[in-house]
C-alpha positions as a LaTeX table, in Angstrom:
\begin{tabular}{lrrr}
\hline
Residue & $x$ (\AA) & $y$ (\AA) & $z$ (\AA) \\
\hline
Met1 & $-65.72$ & 91.20 & 182.63 \\
Gln2 & $-68.23$ & 90.39 & 185.38 \\
Leu3 & $-66.39$ & 87.17 & 186.10 \\
Ile4 & $-63.05$ & 88.95 & 186.46 \\
Glu5 & $-64.46$ & 91.71 & 188.65 \\
Arg6 & $-66.27$ & 89.32 & 190.99 \\
Ala7 & $-63.27$ & 86.97 & 191.27 \\
Gln8 & $-60.61$ & 89.67 & 191.57 \\
Asp9 & $-60.19$ & 89.38 & 195.35 \\
Val10 & $-59.66$ & 85.61 & 195.14 \\
Ile11 & $-57.20$ & 86.06 & 192.28 \\
Ala12 & $-55.21$ & 88.59 & 194.31 \\
His13 & $-55.42$ & 87.16 & 197.81 \\
Gly14 & $-56.69$ & 83.57 & 197.63 \\
Gly15 & $-59.82$ & 82.04 & 199.11 \\
Glu16 & $-62.95$ & 80.85 & 197.35 \\
Val17 & $-65.83$ & 82.47 & 195.46 \\
Ser18 & $-68.98$ & 81.17 & 193.75 \\
Ile19 & $-70.56$ & 83.18 & 190.93 \\
Asp20 & $-74.00$ & 82.63 & 189.34 \\
Leu21 & $-74.82$ & 84.09 & 185.91 \\
Pro22 & $-76.90$ & 83.46 & 182.80 \\
Ile23 & $-75.12$ & 82.82 & 179.49 \\
Arg24 & $-76.03$ & 83.21 & 175.79 \\
Asn25 & $-74.53$ & 81.56 & 172.72 \\
Thr26 & $-73.24$ & 84.94 & 171.51 \\
Glu27 & $-70.85$ & 84.92 & 174.45 \\
Arg28 & $-67.73$ & 83.10 & 173.31 \\
Ala29 & $-64.64$ & 81.85 & 175.16 \\
Val30 & $-66.33$ & 82.40 & 178.53 \\
Gly31 & $-63.80$ & 81.80 & 181.29 \\
Thr32 & $-60.73$ & 82.39 & 179.12 \\
Met33 & $-60.00$ & 85.99 & 180.20 \\
Leu34 & $-60.65$ & 84.97 & 183.81 \\
Gly35 & $-58.12$ & 82.17 & 183.37 \\
His36 & $-55.67$ & 84.65 & 181.87 \\
Arg37 & $-55.87$ & 86.80 & 185.00 \\
Val38 & $-55.33$ & 83.74 & 187.21 \\
Thr39 & $-52.28$ & 82.70 & 185.20 \\
Leu40 & $-50.81$ & 86.22 & 185.31 \\
Ala41 & $-51.17$ & 86.29 & 189.09 \\
His42 & $-50.23$ & 82.71 & 189.94 \\
Gly43 & $-48.31$ & 81.23 & 187.01 \\
Glu44 & $-48.91$ & 78.04 & 185.08 \\
Asn45 & $-50.10$ & 76.07 & 188.14 \\
Gly46 & $-53.07$ & 78.38 & 188.72 \\
Leu47 & $-55.05$ & 78.32 & 191.97 \\
Pro48 & $-56.04$ & 75.45 & 194.29 \\
Ala49 & $-58.96$ & 73.38 & 193.03 \\
Gly50 & $-62.34$ & 74.93 & 193.80 \\
Ser51 & $-61.07$ & 78.47 & 194.29 \\
Ile52 & $-63.41$ & 79.99 & 191.69 \\
Thr53 & $-66.70$ & 78.32 & 190.80 \\
Val54 & $-68.90$ & 79.80 & 188.07 \\
Asn55 & $-72.45$ & 78.47 & 187.77 \\
Leu56 & $-74.07$ & 79.30 & 184.44 \\
Arg57 & $-77.52$ & 78.76 & 182.90 \\
Gly58 & $-78.30$ & 78.83 & 179.19 \\
Ser59 & $-76.43$ & 78.13 & 175.95 \\
Ala60 & $-72.70$ & 78.84 & 175.72 \\
Gly61 & $-71.00$ & 80.04 & 172.56 \\
Gln62 & $-67.84$ & 78.61 & 171.04 \\
Ser63 & $-64.69$ & 77.84 & 173.05 \\
Phe64 & $-66.40$ & 77.62 & 176.44 \\
Gly65 & $-63.63$ & 77.33 & 179.05 \\
Ala66 & $-60.81$ & 77.52 & 176.51 \\
Phe67 & $-57.26$ & 77.46 & 177.95 \\
Met68 & $-58.64$ & 77.59 & 181.50 \\
Pro69 & $-56.06$ & 76.94 & 184.26 \\
Ala70 & $-56.39$ & 75.06 & 187.55 \\
Gly71 & $-58.54$ & 76.60 & 190.25 \\
Ile72 & $-61.51$ & 77.50 & 188.05 \\
Thr73 & $-64.64$ & 75.37 & 187.67 \\
Leu74 & $-67.29$ & 76.23 & 185.08 \\
Arg75 & $-70.64$ & 74.51 & 185.65 \\
Leu76 & $-73.22$ & 74.97 & 182.91 \\
Glu77 & $-76.86$ & 73.92 & 182.98 \\
Gly78 & $-77.88$ & 73.99 & 179.34 \\
Asp79 & $-75.71$ & 73.24 & 176.32 \\
Ser80 & $-72.69$ & 74.56 & 174.45 \\
Asn81 & $-71.34$ & 75.11 & 170.97 \\
Asp82 & $-68.04$ & 73.82 & 169.50 \\
Tyr83 & $-64.57$ & 73.78 & 171.07 \\
Val84 & $-65.55$ & 73.32 & 174.72 \\
Gly85 & $-62.32$ & 73.07 & 176.75 \\
Lys86 & $-60.02$ & 73.91 & 173.85 \\
Gly87 & $-56.51$ & 73.96 & 175.29 \\
Leu88 & $-57.87$ & 73.24 & 178.78 \\
Ser89 & $-54.93$ & 73.72 & 181.15 \\
Gly90 & $-56.04$ & 72.41 & 184.54 \\
Gly91 & $-59.54$ & 73.75 & 185.10 \\
Gln92 & $-62.78$ & 71.80 & 185.36 \\
Ile93 & $-65.82$ & 72.00 & 183.06 \\
Val94 & $-69.18$ & 70.45 & 183.87 \\
Ile95 & $-72.10$ & 70.57 & 181.43 \\
Arg96 & $-75.50$ & 69.04 & 182.16 \\
Pro97 & $-79.08$ & 69.60 & 180.97 \\
Pro98 & $-81.27$ & 71.96 & 183.01 \\
Arg99 & $-82.55$ & 70.45 & 186.22 \\
Gly100 & $-86.04$ & 69.19 & 185.64 \\
Ala101 & $-85.44$ & 68.38 & 181.97 \\
Thr102 & $-87.51$ & 65.34 & 181.01 \\
Phe103 & $-85.53$ & 64.06 & 177.99 \\
Asp104 & $-82.94$ & 61.28 & 178.13 \\
Ala105 & $-79.67$ & 63.21 & 178.33 \\
Ser106 & $-77.63$ & 60.22 & 177.17 \\
Gln107 & $-79.45$ & 60.31 & 173.81 \\
Asn108 & $-79.24$ & 64.05 & 173.23 \\
Val109 & $-76.48$ & 66.46 & 172.20 \\
Ile110 & $-75.01$ & 68.54 & 175.02 \\
Ala111 & $-72.07$ & 70.17 & 173.17 \\
Gly112 & $-70.74$ & 70.56 & 169.63 \\
Asn113 & $-67.66$ & 69.46 & 167.72 \\
Val114 & $-63.95$ & 69.34 & 168.61 \\
Ile115 & $-64.38$ & 69.15 & 172.39 \\
Gly116 & $-61.13$ & 69.26 & 174.37 \\
Tyr117 & $-58.96$ & 70.09 & 171.36 \\
Gly118 & $-55.32$ & 70.35 & 172.45 \\
Ala119 & $-56.16$ & 70.08 & 176.16 \\
Thr120 & $-53.17$ & 69.50 & 178.44 \\
Gln121 & $-54.66$ & 69.15 & 181.94 \\
Gly122 & $-57.98$ & 69.35 & 183.73 \\
Thr123 & $-61.28$ & 67.49 & 183.76 \\
Met124 & $-64.60$ & 67.59 & 181.90 \\
Phe125 & $-67.87$ & 65.91 & 182.83 \\
Leu126 & $-70.40$ & 66.10 & 179.98 \\
Arg127 & $-73.84$ & 64.62 & 180.56 \\
Gly128 & $-74.90$ & 63.94 & 177.00 \\
Val129 & $-73.57$ & 63.32 & 173.51 \\
Val130 & $-71.01$ & 65.51 & 171.73 \\
Gly131 & $-70.15$ & 65.94 & 168.06 \\
Glu132 & $-67.19$ & 65.01 & 165.89 \\
Arg133 & $-63.47$ & 65.04 & 166.71 \\
Phe134 & $-63.79$ & 64.69 & 170.48 \\
Phe135 & $-60.42$ & 65.02 & 172.31 \\
Val136 & $-58.34$ & 65.67 & 169.19 \\
Arg137 & $-54.71$ & 66.23 & 170.21 \\
Asn138 & $-55.53$ & 65.89 & 173.91 \\
Ser139 & $-52.29$ & 65.38 & 175.81 \\
Gly140 & $-53.29$ & 65.19 & 179.46 \\
Ala141 & $-56.90$ & 66.06 & 180.32 \\
Thr142 & $-59.56$ & 63.62 & 181.53 \\
Ala143 & $-63.16$ & 63.62 & 180.31 \\
Val144 & $-66.34$ & 61.60 & 180.80 \\
Val145 & $-68.92$ & 61.85 & 178.02 \\
Glu146 & $-72.03$ & 59.86 & 177.12 \\
Gly147 & $-71.48$ & 59.49 & 173.37 \\
Val148 & $-69.30$ & 60.92 & 170.59 \\
Gly149 & $-69.36$ & 61.48 & 166.83 \\
Asp150 & $-66.83$ & 60.54 & 164.14 \\
His151 & $-63.05$ & 60.76 & 164.51 \\
Ala152 & $-62.91$ & 60.77 & 168.34 \\
Leu153 & $-59.45$ & 60.59 & 169.99 \\
Glu154 & $-57.75$ & 61.66 & 166.76 \\
Tyr155 & $-54.01$ & 62.34 & 167.32 \\
Met156 & $-54.46$ & 61.97 & 171.08 \\
Thr157 & $-51.10$ & 61.78 & 172.88 \\
Gly158 & $-52.08$ & 61.55 & 176.56 \\
Gly159 & $-54.85$ & 61.81 & 179.11 \\
Leu160 & $-57.94$ & 59.68 & 179.67 \\
Ala161 & $-61.33$ & 59.53 & 177.95 \\
Val162 & $-64.36$ & 57.64 & 179.26 \\
Ile163 & $-67.10$ & 57.16 & 176.66 \\
Leu164 & $-70.33$ & 55.74 & 178.09 \\
Gly165 & $-72.26$ & 55.48 & 174.83 \\
Ala166 & $-71.92$ & 54.99 & 171.09 \\
Thr167 & $-69.03$ & 56.30 & 169.02 \\
Gly168 & $-68.90$ & 57.42 & 165.41 \\
Arg169 & $-66.54$ & 55.96 & 162.83 \\
Asn170 & $-62.74$ & 56.20 & 162.68 \\
Leu171 & $-62.06$ & 56.29 & 166.40 \\
Gly172 & $-58.39$ & 56.54 & 167.39 \\
Ala173 & $-56.89$ & 57.68 & 164.07 \\
Gly174 & $-53.30$ & 58.74 & 164.73 \\
Met175 & $-53.69$ & 58.11 & 168.47 \\
Ser176 & $-50.20$ & 57.69 & 169.94 \\
Gly177 & $-50.80$ & 58.08 & 173.68 \\
Gly178 & $-53.38$ & 58.24 & 176.43 \\
Thr179 & $-56.09$ & 55.74 & 177.30 \\
Ala180 & $-59.81$ & 55.41 & 176.60 \\
Tyr181 & $-62.44$ & 53.27 & 178.30 \\
Val182 & $-65.33$ & 52.80 & 175.87 \\
Tyr183 & $-68.60$ & 51.08 & 176.70 \\
Lys184 & $-69.49$ & 48.24 & 174.31 \\
Leu185 & $-67.10$ & 49.52 & 171.66 \\
Asp186 & $-67.89$ & 48.45 & 168.11 \\
Glu187 & $-64.51$ & 47.40 & 166.72 \\
Ala188 & $-65.71$ & 48.16 & 163.18 \\
Leu189 & $-65.77$ & 51.85 & 164.10 \\
Val190 & $-62.11$ & 51.97 & 165.19 \\
Asn191 & $-59.54$ & 53.28 & 162.69 \\
Arg192 & $-58.85$ & 50.28 & 160.42 \\
Glu193 & $-55.19$ & 51.04 & 159.69 \\
Ala194 & $-54.34$ & 51.38 & 163.38 \\
Leu195 & $-55.97$ & 48.05 & 164.16 \\
Ala196 & $-54.42$ & 46.27 & 161.18 \\
Ser197 & $-50.91$ & 47.46 & 162.04 \\
Gly198 & $-51.32$ & 46.72 & 165.74 \\
Glu199 & $-50.76$ & 50.36 & 166.65 \\
Leu200 & $-53.93$ & 50.31 & 168.77 \\
Glu201 & $-54.71$ & 47.60 & 171.31 \\
Leu202 & $-58.28$ & 46.80 & 172.34 \\
Lys203 & $-58.35$ & 44.90 & 175.62 \\
Glu204 & $-60.35$ & 44.26 & 178.77 \\
Leu205 & $-59.85$ & 46.63 & 181.67 \\
Gly206 & $-57.30$ & 45.60 & 184.28 \\
Ser207 & $-58.00$ & 45.85 & 188.00 \\
Gly208 & $-56.44$ & 49.31 & 188.18 \\
Asp209 & $-58.49$ & 50.47 & 185.20 \\
Val210 & $-61.68$ & 49.24 & 186.87 \\
Glu211 & $-61.03$ & 51.30 & 189.98 \\
Ile212 & $-60.25$ & 54.40 & 187.93 \\
Leu213 & $-63.46$ & 53.88 & 185.97 \\
Arg214 & $-65.52$ & 53.46 & 189.13 \\
Asp215 & $-64.12$ & 56.67 & 190.59 \\
Leu216 & $-64.83$ & 58.66 & 187.42 \\
Leu217 & $-68.38$ & 57.31 & 187.16 \\
Glu218 & $-69.00$ & 58.35 & 190.77 \\
Gln219 & $-67.65$ & 61.82 & 190.03 \\
His220 & $-69.80$ & 62.02 & 186.89 \\
Val221 & $-72.94$ & 61.23 & 188.90 \\
Ser222 & $-71.97$ & 63.72 & 191.61 \\
Glu223 & $-71.23$ & 66.53 & 189.14 \\
Thr224 & $-73.98$ & 66.01 & 186.56 \\
Gly225 & $-76.66$ & 63.79 & 188.10 \\
Ser226 & $-76.14$ & 61.34 & 185.23 \\
Thr227 & $-78.70$ & 58.53 & 185.31 \\
Leu228 & $-76.64$ & 56.58 & 182.76 \\
Ala229 & $-73.58$ & 56.54 & 185.01 \\
Ala230 & $-75.77$ & 55.75 & 188.04 \\
Asp231 & $-77.22$ & 52.73 & 186.22 \\
Leu232 & $-73.73$ & 51.49 & 185.36 \\
Leu233 & $-72.63$ & 51.84 & 188.98 \\
Ala234 & $-75.72$ & 49.98 & 190.21 \\
Asp235 & $-74.46$ & 46.83 & 188.45 \\
Phe236 & $-70.83$ & 47.82 & 188.22 \\
Asp237 & $-69.19$ & 44.40 & 188.55 \\
Ala238 & $-71.08$ & 43.18 & 185.48 \\
Glu239 & $-70.97$ & 46.43 & 183.51 \\
Ala240 & $-67.21$ & 46.96 & 183.96 \\
Ser241 & $-66.64$ & 43.93 & 181.72 \\
Asn242 & $-68.51$ & 45.72 & 178.92 \\
Phe243 & $-65.86$ & 48.43 & 178.70 \\
Val244 & $-62.99$ & 48.14 & 176.24 \\
Arg245 & $-59.62$ & 49.74 & 176.94 \\
Val246 & $-58.18$ & 51.52 & 173.90 \\
Leu247 & $-54.43$ & 51.94 & 174.28 \\
Pro248 & $-51.70$ & 52.66 & 171.70 \\
Arg249 & $-49.19$ & 49.78 & 171.53 \\
Asp250 & $-46.02$ & 51.88 & 171.96 \\
Tyr251 & $-47.60$ & 53.93 & 174.74 \\
Ala252 & $-48.44$ & 50.69 & 176.56 \\
Ala253 & $-44.83$ & 49.54 & 176.14 \\
Val254 & $-43.54$ & 52.81 & 177.60 \\
Leu255 & $-45.85$ & 52.56 & 180.61 \\
Gln256 & $-44.83$ & 48.95 & 181.24 \\
Thr257 & $-41.14$ & 49.78 & 180.97 \\
Arg258 & $-41.43$ & 52.69 & 183.41 \\
Gln259 & $-43.45$ & 50.60 & 185.89 \\
Lys260 & $-40.87$ & 47.82 & 185.76 \\
Ala261 & $-38.08$ & 50.34 & 186.35 \\
Val262 & $-39.83$ & 51.72 & 189.44 \\
Ala263 & $-40.24$ & 48.18 & 190.77 \\
Glu264 & $-36.49$ & 47.72 & 190.32 \\
Gly265 & $-35.80$ & 50.92 & 192.24 \\
Leu266 & $-34.68$ & 52.87 & 189.17 \\
Asp267 & $-35.51$ & 56.46 & 188.28 \\
Pro268 & $-38.08$ & 56.14 & 185.44 \\
Asp269 & $-36.61$ & 59.26 & 183.82 \\
Ser270 & $-33.00$ & 58.04 & 183.93 \\
Asp271 & $-30.87$ & 57.43 & 180.84 \\
Val272 & $-30.96$ & 53.69 & 181.49 \\
Val273 & $-34.75$ & 53.62 & 181.38 \\
Trp274 & $-34.91$ & 55.88 & 178.33 \\
Thr275 & $-32.61$ & 53.43 & 176.53 \\
Arg276 & $-35.01$ & 50.61 & 177.38 \\
Ile277 & $-37.94$ & 52.66 & 176.11 \\
Leu278 & $-36.19$ & 53.27 & 172.79 \\
Glu279 & $-35.54$ & 49.54 & 172.49 \\
Val280 & $-39.15$ & 48.46 & 173.13 \\
Thr281 & $-40.65$ & 51.13 & 170.84 \\
Gly282 & $-38.11$ & 50.74 & 168.06 \\
Gly283 & $-36.62$ & 54.18 & 168.61 \\
\hline
\end{tabular}
């Protein structure tokens, strides 16, 4: 309730507010009720980015930042339990180790399992490794993370994931949309059926992908102080070639068809273009 009370004026009248609080792992779904109040007052589009910033220190319980709309940023120095950003709906979540920590963040766990489950919009910058089933059913959010466990990107339908470290097994099972840039991806860890059927494509990054990656790495450094991302940026031209783009085949065909339509001066949502999409994806 402290968050709601201290942000109430911004929720009602606009503006910006920054809140600093400790957090314990018995406190679950922190930011969700605050997001509910923002949505009640401003609808599904929330508030302008940066309206409410909450700086937290400690260990967060389950569902940190769940369903959070645009306009709210949660910054946590510490770590978090499972379901960070579940249903994230436009907000931003940043998790980093405490300032002054001496361990290598890129080799240590920063959050638990099922991060970003069912997220639809928003961004997450996670300086460290997370557990299993990262970004399951994500349909539109963007996240940068430094390593993931088994079954990452499962049933993903949209959005963008940047994975700067190792992955577990069975990556991309049931993935039908969205894009992932994975550093030095081990093909043996990608879902075998998806690769065998051609449902998933593993390719080099295009020029547009490279610029998107550079921008996200710069944001990751700015938000989390990541030394891993800083090292990649220091030799970016060489390191960019070590990233693999994971893209579902039919999703790639849809994107290409829509881009071609725009180049022809057509409305990408027109019936003509939808007919083309059905043809290239087999209905």
